[in-house]
N, C-alpha and C positions, 0 to 999 in steps of 0.2 A: 696492846700493840701501838707503837708510835706512828700513827698515820701521818702526822704533820711533817715528819722527817722524809717519808716516803713521797709525799706530795712535793715537797721542796726539791728533792732529787730529781723526780720526773720533770719538774719545771726547768731545772738547770740543763738537763739533758736535751729538752726541746729546744731551749735557747741556743744550745751549742750546735744542734742539728740545723736550726735556721741560719746561724752564722755560717756554717759550712756550705749550705746550700747556695750561697752567694759566690763561691769560688767558680762554679761552672759558668757564672754570668760573664766573668772576664774571659772565659774561653769563648763564649758566644760573640763577644765584642771583638776578639782577635780574628775570628773566622767570619764575622759578619753574619750571624745566623740569628734568626728571629726567635729561636727557642729560648733565649736568655730571658725574656719577659715572664715565661711561665715559671722559671727558677726564682724570679724575683717574687712572684705572687706566692709560691710555695714557701719561700723563706719567710715572707711577712706573716703569713697565717701561722707558721710553726713558732716564730719568735713571740707572737701575740699570746698564743696558748701558753708557751713556756713562761712568759712574764705573769700571766694570770695565776698560774700554779705556784710560782715562786716569790710573788710580790710580798707575801707575808712570811718572814723567816720563822722557822719552827721554835717554839719555846724551849724544847728539849732536844739537843743534838745528839744525844746518846741513843744508840740503836744496837740490836743484837742481830744474830745470824738470820733469824727469821725475817726481820725488816730488810736485811741486806739482800736475801733471796728474792723477796717480793719486788723490791725496788729494781733489782737487776732484771727479773723476767718482765716486768711491765715496761721497763725503759727499752728493751730490745724489741718488744711488740710495737710500741710507739715509733721507735726508729724505723722499723720495716714499713709500717703503715704510712707515715708522713714522707718517708724516702720514695714512696711509689707515686706520690702526687705529680711530681714533675713529668714522669712518663705518661700519665693520664692527661695532663694539661696540654703536652706538646702533641698528644695523639699519636705518639710513636709506639706506645703500648696502651690502646684505648680501653682494653678489658680490665677491669678492677683486680680480679683475681690473678691474672697474669702479670700485672704491674707489681702487685705485692709479692708474687713469687719471686720476680726478678730482683726487687729491693732486698727482700729477706735473704735471697741467695747471696747478694752482694755483702750485706752486713755480717752474716755469719761466715763469710769467706767460703762458701760452698762452690759457687762458680757454675752451678746448673743453670741452664737457660731455656726459656720458651721461644727464643728468637731463632729462626731458621737463616736469617741473613742479617748479621750484626753490622755489616758495612753500610746498610741502609740508614742506621742511626746518625744523627748529627754529631758533630765533635763535642758539642756541649753535653749531650747525654752519654756519649762514650766516656767522657771524662768522669762524669758523676758516677757512672755505673762501676768504673774501676776504682774510683776514690772511695766508694763505700767498703771496698776490701780493706784499704789502708786504715779506715776509721775502725772497722770492726776487728782488725788483726790483732792488736795489742789489747783492745777492749776500751770502749767509750767511758766506762766508769773509772777505769784505771787512769785515764786522761783527766777525768773530773777530779779525782783525787790529788792530781798534780797541780791543779790550778784553782779550784774553789775552796774557800775557808771552811771546811768541815773540821770540826775540832773533836778531840777526844780519842781514846784508844780504840773505840768501837769501829774506826774506819777499816780496820782489817777485815771486818765482816763483809764489806762491799767487795774488797779484793778476792776474798775466799769464794764469794758467790759467783764472781765472773772468771776468775783465773782458772787455768786448766791443770788438771793432775790430781793425784790422791792427796796431796798435802801442799798447803800454800804457807810460805814463810816470808819473812822480811829480809832484804839485803842489808839494810841498816836499821837502827832503832826506830827511826820515824817513817810512817807509811807514806807521807807526802814526798819525802826524799826518795824512798824506794821507787814510787811511781815515776818520779822525774828521771831517775836513773835508767829505768826500763825504756822510757820514751827516748832518752838521749841515745841509747844503743840502738833502738828501732830506727830513729831518724838517721843516725850515722851510717848504718848498714844500707838503708834505702838510698842515701845520697851517694854512697860508693858505687852501688850497682848502677844508678842513673848515669854517672860519670863514665863508667867502663862502657856501657851500651852506646853512649854518645861517641867514645873513642872508636868503637867498632862501626861507626857510620850509620847507626839506627836513626830514623827520624826522631826529632825531639818529642813530638806528641806521642808516638809509639813507646819511646823510652820512659816517659813519665807514667803512662797508663799501665804498662806492662810491669813497671817497678812496683806500682801500687799492688798489682795482682800477685807478685811474687812475695813482697813483703808480708802481705796479709795472708799468704798461701791460699789465695782465692781462685784465680784461674780465668777471669773474664779477659778475653782478648778483644783486639780491635779489627781483627782480620777473620774471615771465615775458615781460614786454614790454621788458626791458632798461632803456633810458633814456627810452623814448617817452612814458611816463606822466608825466614830470616837465615842468615849465615850460620855456619857451623860454629864460629867464634862466639857469636850472640847466644847460640843454644847452650854452649858450655859456661857462659856467664850465668845463664838461667839455672843450670844444673847446680852450680856452686852456690848460688845465693838461695835457691830453693832449699837446698841442704842446710845451709847456715841458718835460715829462719825456722827450720825444723829442730834446731839444737835448743836445749834448755838455756834461757837467757842468763841463768846463774853462771854458767860456764864463761860467757862473755864478760861478766862482772869480774871473774877471778882474773881473766886475762888482762883486763884493764888495770887490776892491781898487781900485775905481774906475777900472779900466782898461778902460772901456766900448768904446773904439775897437778895442782888441785883441780883444774878444769878438765883435764884429761884423765883424772883419776876417778871421776864420777862414773860409777857403773852404768847408769842410763846412757850417758854419751857414748861409752865404749860399745854398749849393745847396739845402739843406733847405728854406729859406724859399721859394725859387724853385719847387722841384718841387711843394711843398704849394699854393702860391698858383695856380700855372698849373692843376694838376689840379682845384682847387676851381672855377675859372672855367669850364673847358671842360665839366665835368660839370653844373654849374649850367645852363649854356646848353642842354645836351642833355636835361635833365629838366625844363626850364622849364614846358613845356605840362602836365605832370602836377601841377604845384604851384600853390598859391594866390596866387603873386606872386613878385616878385624876391626879397624878404627871405626867404621861405619856401624858395625854390630854393637860395639861398646857405647858409642854415642847414643844410639837409639835406645839401647837397653838402660843406660845410666839415666837418661832424660826421663823415661816413663817410670822407672823404679823410684827416683827421687820425687818426681811429680805426684805420683799415686801415694807413696809413703808419707810425704809431707802434706798430703791432701790439698795440693795446689790445683791440680787438674788440667794444666796445660798439656798439649800434646803436639808431637812432631810427626807422627805416623798414626794410621788407623790400627791401634793395637788389638781392635776386635778381630782382625784377620790373623793374628799371630796363632802359633800352636796352642793346643789345649793346656799343655804344661805351663807355658809362660802366662797365660791368661789366669790359670789357678794361682800362680805366685802373686800375680797383681792383686787378686781378690783377697788374698791372705794379708797383703800389705795395707789394703784398704782398711782392714780392721785393726791392724797393729798401730798404724799412725805414727805420728812424730813423738818428740819428747814432751813431758810435762813442762809447764813454764815457757813454752814456745808459742808460735802463732798457728801451728798446725793442729789438725783435729785427729779423729780416731779414738781408739781406746787408750792409747799412750803406752810407750815402751816401758815406763816405770811400773804401770800396772801389770803389764805382761810379765815383767821380772818378779814382781811380788807374787803373782799368782803361780808362777813356775816354782819358785822357791818355797811357797807354802804347800805346794803339791809334794815336793821332794821331802819336806819336813814331816808331813803326814805319812809318807810311805816309810820313812825311817822310824816313825813311832810304831809301826807294825813290826818291825824287825827288833826294835829295842824299846818295849813298852814303858820301861822305867826311866829312860833317858830324857833329860830336859834339853830341848833344842830351841833356838830362837832364829827367826828370819832376820838376816842382816843385809844391809845396803850401805855401800861405802864405808865398810868396816864398823858400822853402827846398828844396833838392834832396832828393828822396825817396831813402832808402837803397835799395840794390839788394836787400838782404834783405827789406825790407818789400814790394817789388814782387814778389819771387820768392814770398814767403809769401802774397800775394794771389792770385797766379796759381794756386798750389798749393791754396789754399782754394776757389777757384772750381771747379777741376776735381774736387776732392773733393765739393763741394756737389753738383755735376751728377751725379756717379756715384751718391752716396747718394740723391739725389732719385729717379733713374731706377730704382734698385734697389728702393726703397720703393714706388714706383708699380707695379712689376711684382708685388710681393707683395700689395699692397692689391688690385690688380686681380682677384686670385683669389677675392675675395668676390663678384664678378659684377655689381657696380654699374657705372652708366655712366661714361663717360670723364670728364665734368665733375666728377662727385662724387669719383671716384678722384683726379683731378689736384689739385682744390682741397682735398681732405682732407689729402693729403700736404703741399701748399703751406701750408696753414693751421697744421699742427703743427710742420713743420720750421722755418718762420719765426716760430712762437710768436705766432700771430694769434687763432685761435679759430674764428669762423665761416668758412665757405667759400661754396659755391654748390650749387644743386640739393638733394640729400638731406642735405647737412650746411650748408645756408643759415643765415641769421640767425634764421629761426623754426623750424629744425630742431635736431637734435643727433646726437651720435656713437654713440648706443646701437644703430644699425642694424648696426654691425660686430660680428663674432664674436670669440671670444677670441684666437686667434693674431693676426688683423689688429689688434686693440686694442693687443697688445703691440708690434707693429711701430710703431704710431703713438706709443706711450709712448716707444719708443726715439727716434723722430724728434723729440719734444719735448725730450728730454734733449740729443739731438745738436745741435739748433738753439740751445738756451740756452747749451751749453758750447762753441759754434762748432766742432764736429767733432772736433778732435784729442785734448782731454783724455779723451773717451770712447772714441775709436776706439783709443787707445794701449793700452786694457785687452785688445784682441784681437790685439796684435802677439805673434807667436811668441817674439821675442827676449826680451820682458819675462818671459814664463813660464819660458823657459830660464834666465834670470838668477835668478828666484825659486827654481826647482828646485836650481840649483848652489849657491845660498847655503844652502838647507836641507841639502843633502847635506854641505856643508863643516861646517855647524854640528853635524850628527849625528856626523861623523867627529871633530871636535874634542872633543865631549863624551865620545865613546867612548875616546879617547886619554887624556883626563884621568882616567877611571875605571880604565884599565889601568896607568897609569904614576903611582904615588903621588908 
């Protein structure tokens, strides 16, 4: 295992986070808030650690998927850990576990919070809290691939470890160029949303922070009412952009190349549109009697459908009060999630399609045992490895979900609270139902349970395996064997001149 490249990547991640921690300092200067000094201290400590880790460049820059997964998992853990320091130093979230929960929720774009009153936070911390969504939305290592000089074709292993979906490919031959294209699209959509919100007379600070939350499909708000206090025009801007950020970014690349037909010919994109539209219609019909008209019902329904399906987590109403049918649809959308290759979470529409088509193929094999059938996506056969990885992912997802539920249930809360708390964190959504509904928060859970939910957020963002590999016995056996070999080699060098 190439430990030097892992150390180097972790160091660069820490340096980058330290630099980004300085951005809230400018916010504190503008609002004349003393919290800025805490961010300076946190930034300094993070940069120093990053420099110590990366001061010695790796002798070998080639690495494989194993190293990519390890570097990715450790990077996200360190990001969450050091991202919590400002909350502790400012004493706005003095409890270490709660601070890490809030930070991990931000970077993983979950949007679950332990805060009962977000308006008590300083502008400085509100900015950092939302900015973590924007950092984590596209992926911090994808950003690193766009800016740091890592050479070699093995860079794809970092993108595969961090990017979402059953299969990850390159838009163009060079990974560095692919990463830059993704971030250009990401920044461009964010900027357009920000301008539109300003045109609709939203305060600049609110527009910036809520754009961060929309782009990263995170959901941290700056008001206790989330999005409910803003105009209907602003709400529709959020609906549109939450939906867009849940689309596979390959579609936007095709549009930039003026290959619009190819963008809308993608089966996943069409299924994404169909599911969202159908869910909006049926929920609007179901809640119509409690609304002030058709447009109001459609607005409320569309907002919550898109918010939940893209795993953003913003809310305009307390959907926990909706009829059981509507809440059931929302729970299903929590698991379906957005498209692969987007900033959204969940299982992903592409995986749902592959599982559905695989099921139909198996049914057909019972009717016609001698027939040879293949699963096709976008008029191309899906590789057996992709189908296998999708099946393994689903089995792993179910096992981890059930295990988390059993652990969280020890807290003694009702089944709906337990079930949706795990669903909301492992799918990176934010709000659930009952005690963790849109008007509630996650502060009800104790320390051990909170750490389970932190683990679930990281597990969901990294799509299981990059994090689970850290617990594989063979990995640690290899690390110990390498260490023993190095000690023996050093000892031999000292004994033999």
